[in-house]
C-alpha positions in Angstrom: 37.1 -43.9 46.3 40.4 -42.2 45.7 40.5 -38.4 45.7 39.9 -37.1 42.2 41.6 -33.8 41.2 43.3 -32.4 38.2 40.7 -33.8 35.7 40.0 -30.5 34.0 42.7 -29.2 31.6 44.9 -26.4 33.0 46.1 -23.2 31.3 47.1 -19.7 32.2 44.9 -16.6 32.4 46.7 -14.8 29.6 46.4 -17.8 27.2 42.6 -17.8 27.8 42.2 -14.0 27.5 42.3 -12.9 31.1 44.7 -10.4 32.6 46.9 -12.2 35.1 46.9 -9.0 37.2 43.1 -9.2 37.3 43.2 -12.7 38.7 45.8 -11.6 41.3 43.6 -8.7 42.3 40.6 -11.0 42.8 42.6 -13.5 44.8 44.1 -10.8 47.0 40.7 -9.2 47.5 39.2 -12.5 48.5 42.0 -13.3 50.9 41.7 -9.8 52.5 38.0 -9.9 53.2 37.3 -9.3 56.9 35.7 -12.1 59.0 36.1 -14.5 56.1 38.0 -17.7 55.6 38.6 -18.6 51.9 39.0 -22.4 51.5 39.0 -22.9 47.7 38.9 -20.7 44.6 39.0 -21.9 41.0 38.8 -19.8 37.8 37.8 -21.6 34.6 37.7 -20.1 31.2 37.1 -21.8 27.8 36.9 -25.1 29.8 40.3 -24.8 31.3 41.4 -24.0 34.9 43.5 -20.9 34.7 44.0 -20.3 38.4 43.2 -22.0 41.7 44.0 -21.4 45.3 43.5 -23.7 48.3 44.9 -21.8 51.3 46.7 -24.1 53.7 45.5 -26.1 55.6 42.9 -26.7 53.0 44.0 -28.8 50.0 42.7 -29.4 46.5 41.7 -33.0 47.3 39.6 -32.0 50.4 35.9 -32.2 50.1 33.8 -29.3 51.2 30.2 -29.2 52.5 28.1 -27.0 50.1 25.1 -26.1 52.3 22.4 -24.8 49.8 24.7 -25.1 46.7 23.6 -28.7 47.0 20.3 -27.6 45.7 21.5 -27.2 42.1 22.6 -30.9 42.0 19.1 -31.8 43.2 17.6 -29.8 40.4 19.7 -31.7 37.9 18.6 -35.0 39.4 15.0 -33.9 38.8 15.8 -32.9 35.3 17.4 -36.3 34.5 14.3 -38.1 36.0 12.1 -36.0 33.7 14.3 -36.9 30.7 13.7 -40.6 31.7 10.0 -40.1 31.9 9.9 -40.9 35.6 8.2 -37.7 36.5 7.0 -34.4 35.1 7.2 -30.8 36.2 3.4 -30.7 36.4 3.1 -33.8 38.6 1.3 -33.1 41.9 3.5 -33.6 45.0 0.9 -35.4 47.0 0.5 -38.2 44.4 4.0 -39.5 45.2 3.2 -40.0 48.9 -0.2 -41.7 49.3 1.1 -43.3 52.5 2.1 -40.0 54.0 -1.0 -37.9 53.3 -3.2 -36.6 56.1 -6.9 -37.3 56.3 -7.7 -33.9 54.9 -5.7 -32.4 52.0 -6.3 -28.8 51.2 -6.9 -27.6 47.7 -3.6 -25.8 47.8 -1.7 -28.8 49.0 -3.4 -30.9 46.3 -2.4 -28.4 43.6 1.3 -28.2 44.6 3.6 -29.4 41.8 7.2 -30.5 41.3 7.8 -27.2 39.5 6.5 -25.2 42.5 9.1 -27.0 44.7 11.9 -26.3 42.2 11.0 -22.6 42.3 10.7 -22.4 46.1 7.0 -21.5 45.7 5.3 -24.3 47.6 2.9 -22.0 49.4 4.1 -23.3 52.8 5.6 -20.9 55.3 9.2 -22.0 55.8 9.9 -23.7 59.2 13.6 -24.0 59.9 13.0 -26.0 63.2 10.8 -28.8 61.9 13.8 -31.0 61.0 15.1 -30.5 64.5 12.0 -32.2 66.0 10.8 -34.7 63.4 11.9 -38.1 62.4 9.5 -38.3 59.4 10.1 -35.1 57.5 7.9 -36.0 54.5 4.8 -36.7 56.5 5.2 -33.8 58.8 5.9 -31.3 56.0 2.9 -32.5 54.0 0.7 -31.9 57.1 1.6 -28.2 57.1 -0.8 -25.5 56.1 -0.4 -24.2 52.6 -1.4 -20.6 53.1 -0.5 -19.3 49.6 -1.4 -20.5 46.2 1.5 -22.8 45.1 3.6 -21.2 42.4 2.6 -17.6 43.3 5.1 -16.6 46.0 8.8 -17.2 46.4 9.6 -18.4 49.9 13.1 -19.9 50.2 12.8 -23.2 52.0 15.3 -26.0 52.0 12.5 -28.5 52.8 11.2 -27.9 49.3 14.4 -29.4 48.0 14.3 -32.2 50.5 10.8 -33.0 49.1 12.3 -33.1 45.6 14.9 -35.6 46.9 12.1 -37.7 48.4 10.3 -37.7 45.1 13.4 -38.7 43.2 13.9 -41.6 45.6 10.3 -42.7 45.2 10.4 -42.8 41.4 13.9 -44.2 41.0 14.1 -46.6 43.9 17.5 -45.2 45.0 18.7 -42.2 46.9 19.4 -39.0 45.0 23.1 -39.4 45.5 23.0 -43.0 44.1 21.0 -41.7 41.1 23.4 -38.9 40.4 26.4 -41.2 40.8 25.0 -43.4 38.0 23.6 -40.7 35.7 25.8 -37.7 36.2 28.8 -38.3 38.4 30.1 -41.4 36.6 30.3 -39.8 33.1 31.8 -36.6 34.6 34.4 -38.6 36.6 33.2 -37.3 39.9 34.4 -40.0 42.4 34.3 -38.2 45.7 30.8 -37.4 47.1 28.6 -38.1 50.1 25.3 -36.6 51.2 23.7 -36.1 54.5 20.4 -38.1 55.0 17.2 -37.6 56.9 16.4 -39.9 59.8 14.6 -42.3 57.4 17.4 -42.4 54.8 16.5 -39.7 52.3 19.3 -37.4 51.1 18.6 -34.0 52.5 18.6 -32.4 49.0 18.7 -28.8 50.1 21.9 -29.1 52.0 24.5 -31.6 53.0 26.3 -32.6 49.8 30.0 -32.8 50.2 32.3 -32.7 47.2 35.6 -31.3 46.0 36.1 -27.8 44.6 36.9 -29.2 41.1 33.5 -31.0 41.2 31.9 -27.6 41.5 33.9 -26.3 38.6 32.6 -29.3 36.6 29.1 -28.4 37.7 29.6 -24.9 36.4 30.8 -26.2 33.1 27.9 -28.6 32.8 25.5 -25.7 33.3 27.5 -23.4 31.0 27.2 -26.1 28.2 23.4 -26.6 28.8 23.7 -30.1 30.3 26.3 -31.4 27.7 29.5 -33.0 29.0 32.2 -33.8 26.4 29.6 -34.4 23.7 27.2 -36.4 25.9 23.8 -34.8 26.8 23.5 -35.7 30.4 20.5 -33.4 31.1 18.3 -32.0 28.4 19.4 -28.6 27.2 15.9 -27.1 27.4 15.6 -28.1 31.1 19.0 -26.7 32.0 18.3 -23.5 30.1 15.0 -23.1 32.0 16.6 -24.0 35.3 19.2 -21.3 34.9 16.6 -18.6 33.9 14.7 -16.1 36.0 11.4 -17.8 36.6 10.4 -16.1 39.9 11.4 -12.9 41.6 13.5 -14.4 44.3 11.9 -12.6 47.2 14.3 -9.6 47.5 13.1 -6.1 46.6 14.7 -4.8 43.4 17.0 -1.9 43.8 19.2 0.4 41.7 21.9 -0.5 41.3 20.9 -4.2 41.4 22.4 -6.6 43.9 23.1 -10.3 43.6 20.2 -11.0 45.9 17.4 -9.6 43.8 18.0 -10.9 40.3 15.5 -13.8 40.6 15.5 -17.6 40.8 15.1 -20.5 38.5 15.1 -24.2 39.4 17.4 -24.2 42.5 19.7 -21.7 40.7 20.1 -18.0 41.5 20.4 -15.2 39.0 23.4 -12.9 39.5 23.7 -9.2 38.8 26.3 -9.5 36.0 24.1 -9.6 32.8 23.2 -13.2 31.9 25.1 -14.8 34.8 23.8 -17.2 37.4 25.1 -19.3 40.3 24.7 -22.2 42.7 24.7 -20.6 46.1 25.1 -21.9 49.6 25.3 -20.5 53.1 28.6 -19.3 54.5 29.8 -18.4 51.0 29.6 -21.5 48.7 29.4 -20.3 45.1 29.7 -21.6 41.6 29.2 -18.6 39.3 28.6 -19.1 35.6 29.0 -16.2 33.1 27.9 -17.8 29.7 28.7 -14.8 27.5 32.3 -14.8 28.8 32.6 -18.7 28.8 33.6 -18.3 32.5 33.1 -20.3 35.7 34.3 -19.2 39.1 34.2 -21.4 42.2 34.5 -19.9 45.7 34.1 -22.1 48.8 34.8 -20.7 52.3 33.2 -19.4 55.5 31.4 -16.1 55.7 27.8 -15.5 56.6 26.9 -12.7 54.1 29.0 -13.7 51.2 28.1 -11.3 48.5 31.3 -9.5 49.2 33.0 -12.5 47.5 30.8 -12.1 44.4 31.8 -8.4 44.3 35.4 -9.5 44.0 34.5 -11.3 40.8 32.6 -8.4 39.3 35.0 -5.6 40.4 38.4 -7.3 40.1 38.2 -10.2 37.6 35.6 -9.2 35.0 37.4 -6.0 33.9 40.4 -8.1 33.0 38.5 -10.4 30.5 39.4 -10.0 26.8 38.0 -11.6 23.6 41.4 -13.1 22.5 44.5 -14.6 24.2 46.9 -12.1 25.7 50.7 -12.1 25.2 52.5 -14.3 27.8 52.8 -12.5 31.2 55.7 -14.5 32.6 56.5 -12.4 35.7 52.9 -11.9 36.6 52.2 -15.6 36.1 55.1 -16.5 38.5 53.7 -14.0 41.0 50.3 -15.6 40.7 51.6 -19.1 41.1 53.7 -18.1 44.1 50.7 -16.5 45.8 48.5 -19.5 45.2 51.1 -22.0 46.3 51.9 -20.1 49.6 48.4 -19.0 50.7 47.7 -19.9 54.2 45.0 -19.2 56.8 46.2 -17.5 59.9 48.3 -19.5 62.2 48.5 -18.8 66.0 51.4 -16.4 66.5 53.7 -17.0 69.4 56.4 -19.2 70.9 56.8 -23.0 70.8 56.9 -23.3 74.6 56.5 -21.3 77.9 58.2 -21.7 81.2 54.7 -22.0 82.7 53.7 -24.9 80.4 54.0 -27.5 83.2 50.8 -26.0 84.7 48.8 -27.4 81.8 50.9 -29.7 79.6 50.3 -33.4 80.5 47.4 -32.4 82.7 43.7 -33.4 82.3 41.4 -30.4 82.3 37.9 -31.2 83.5 35.5 -28.7 81.9 32.3 -27.1 83.1 29.2 -27.8 81.0 29.4 -26.0 77.6 27.5 -25.9 74.3 30.4 -27.7 72.5 29.8 -30.9 74.5 33.4 -30.9 75.6 34.0 -32.8 78.8 37.8 -33.0 79.2 40.9 -31.7 77.4 44.4 -33.1 77.7 47.3 -31.2 76.3 50.6 -33.0 75.6 53.6 -32.0 73.6 52.4 -31.9 70.1 48.9 -33.1 70.7 45.5 -32.1 71.9 43.0 -34.8 73.3 39.4 -33.8 73.4 36.8 -35.9 75.3 33.1 -35.2 74.7 30.0 -35.8 76.7 28.8 -38.5 74.3 31.9 -40.6 74.9 33.7 -39.7 71.7 37.4 -38.9 72.0 39.7 -37.2 69.5 43.5 -36.9 69.6 44.7 -34.1 67.3 48.4 -33.6 66.3 49.4 -30.0 66.7 52.1 -28.1 64.8 53.9 -24.9 65.7 54.0 -22.5 62.8 52.6 -25.3 60.6 49.4 -27.4 60.4 49.4 -31.1 61.4 46.6 -33.3 60.1 44.7 -36.0 62.1 41.7 -38.3 61.3 38.7 -37.9 63.5 36.8 -40.6 65.2 33.6 -38.5 65.1 32.3 -35.5 63.2 33.3 -31.8 62.9 31.3 -29.1 64.7 28.1 -28.4 62.7 25.7 -25.5 62.7 22.7 -27.6 61.7 20.8 -29.3 64.6 18.5 -31.6 62.6 17.7 -35.0 64.2 20.3 -37.6 63.1 22.5 -34.8 61.6 25.6 -36.1 59.9 23.8 -39.4 59.0 25.0 -40.4 55.5 28.5 -38.9 55.8 31.5 -41.2 55.6 33.6 -41.4 58.7 37.2 -40.2 58.7 37.0 -36.4 58.6 40.3 -34.6 58.9 41.4 -31.9 61.3 44.4 -29.6 60.8 45.7 -28.2 64.0 48.3 -25.6 65.0 49.3 -24.0 68.3 51.4 -21.2 69.9 52.0 -19.7 73.3 50.9 -16.1 72.8 52.1 -15.2 76.2 53.7 -17.0 79.2 50.3 -17.9 80.5 48.2 -18.1 77.3 48.1 -21.0 74.9 46.2 -20.7 71.6 45.2 -23.7 69.5 43.4 -23.5 66.1 41.6 -26.4 64.4 40.2 -26.5 60.9 38.1 -29.3 59.7 39.6 -29.3 56.2 37.2 -31.7 54.5 34.2 -29.9 56.0 33.9 -26.1 56.6 34.1 -25.3 60.3 36.8 -24.9 62.8 37.5 -24.3 66.5 39.8 -22.0 68.4 40.9 -22.6 72.0 42.6 -20.0 74.1 43.8 -21.4 77.5 44.3 -18.8 80.2 46.5 -20.4 82.9 46.1 -17.6 85.4 42.3 -17.8 85.4 42.1 -21.6 84.7 39.7 -20.9 81.8 39.6 -21.9 78.2 37.7 -19.7 75.7 36.3 -21.8 72.8 35.0 -20.3 69.6 33.9 -21.8 66.3 34.4 -20.2 62.9 30.7 -19.9 62.1 29.9 -16.2 61.5 28.2 -14.4 64.4 29.0 -17.2 66.7 29.9 -16.0 70.2 32.9 -17.4 72.1 32.3 -19.4 75.3 34.6 -19.1 78.2 34.7 -22.4 80.2 36.2 -22.9 83.6 38.4 -25.9 84.1 39.8 -27.9 87.0 42.9 -30.0 86.8 42.6 -33.6 87.8 
C-alpha cells in the first residue's frame, strides 16, 4: 500500500497551548542525548500534531520496528475479540490449544488465564532463548514449568504476548495483523504495517510490528480517547481504561522520587511517573506517551538501550511549557522550530570526497575473514558499496558524500533478535541510506542506516593494516575488526 502520512490535523504549539520554546528545548535535548539516535518525534495536543522531527536520513513515511511497543496493539486486538464475544479475560489459556498440551498439565498451568498473560503474570520464568531453538513456540511454551501462581507475580516475558497472538489467531481464524487491519487499522486509515511471524505463521505479538511514526500518534490518541476514533468505538472504553491502569506492580522496586520503571503495568501498557500518564514502550527507545489530563501524546522512536532519558526530556523540558489556553502567536520561535525540524540530520562521516590512496581499495574486491555479520566480500566503487554475505545475498548501496543516498535491499537489515525464521512476515524492499568520507588519506568511513527499520552499520576501512572495523548501532554492541585480502 502507498505510504500514509499527514492524516492527523496539523497546528502550532502556541495555538494548542504549548510554549514553542518548550518544544524546541525538548527537541534539542533529545537530539543531544549521548549514545542515542533519534529517528522520529511527534508531539500531539488536542488531537493535532504541533511539532514533528524526522532527522535525515529518516523520513516521515518510513516505517519503524517497535520492539515491545508492539505489545499495546496486541492488547487492543484482545480487547476487540472480547468485545466480539470471541474470548473472555477469564478464559483458561490451555483450553485454546488442546492439540498442543502435554500429557500432564499442572494445576498452575491449568489455572492460567488470558488476563494473566495480559499482565505479564503467567507464572512461567521468562526464557529469552526458547524462540532461538524452537519451531513450535506454543507447544514448547506450554510445556514449561509454572513455578508461581498465575496472576501473582509480574515477570516481563514477550512470550506471554506471543501466546495472546496465538489465541487471537485461534478464535478469529486470521493472524493478529489481519484482524487488526480489519477491525482497527482500516477505520483509523493505517495503511502501512507488517508484523514478524513465528516459524509456523503466528504474528510474534510481543515484538516485530513495523509501522510509521504517525501510526503511533494515532495509537496514542485512540488510548487517550478510551478506544474511540472519530466517534466510532473501536475498542470498549472500559477495556481501554483498565488496560491503561496500574493492575500489577511492574516488577521494579518503588523509589522516591519515582521513576518511569516502577509505576506499574496494565494490559501491555506501562504506567509513567507523570501523574495519570501511561505509555507503549519498546526496547531501544520506542515510546508513545499519553498524558490524558493534558490531552497530550508524544511519540519518540529511535535507538538507545536505556531510554528513560528520552522520557525525562518530556517531563523536564516539554511539560513545564503546557498551558490551559492558546498562547499568542510566537512567529520567530515557530520559524526557529520549523527550521530545526526541517534540517535535523544524524551524523554524517566527516572528511574528504577522495584520497590519493583510494586506488588501493576502490574497484577492488575485499575478501573478509569470518565475522559475526556474515560478510564475505566487500567491493567499493565510486559512489557505491557492494556487500556479499555468506548466505549468498548481495547488496549494492549507493553512497553519498555529505549527503545520504537511498537504496532498496535484496535482503534484510541487521537484527538483534536471533529467533528461528526471524524476519518472516516482513515485506521485502527495506531501504538503506548510505554516506561516506575519507577521514584520512588511508581511512575510509561508510555509514549505513536502515531507515524503515531501526539499525545501522558503520564501516571503517584502514588501508595501512588491510582491516575493516564494522560496528552496528545497537547499544553496547562491540565493533569487530576484520582482516581483508584483495582479490
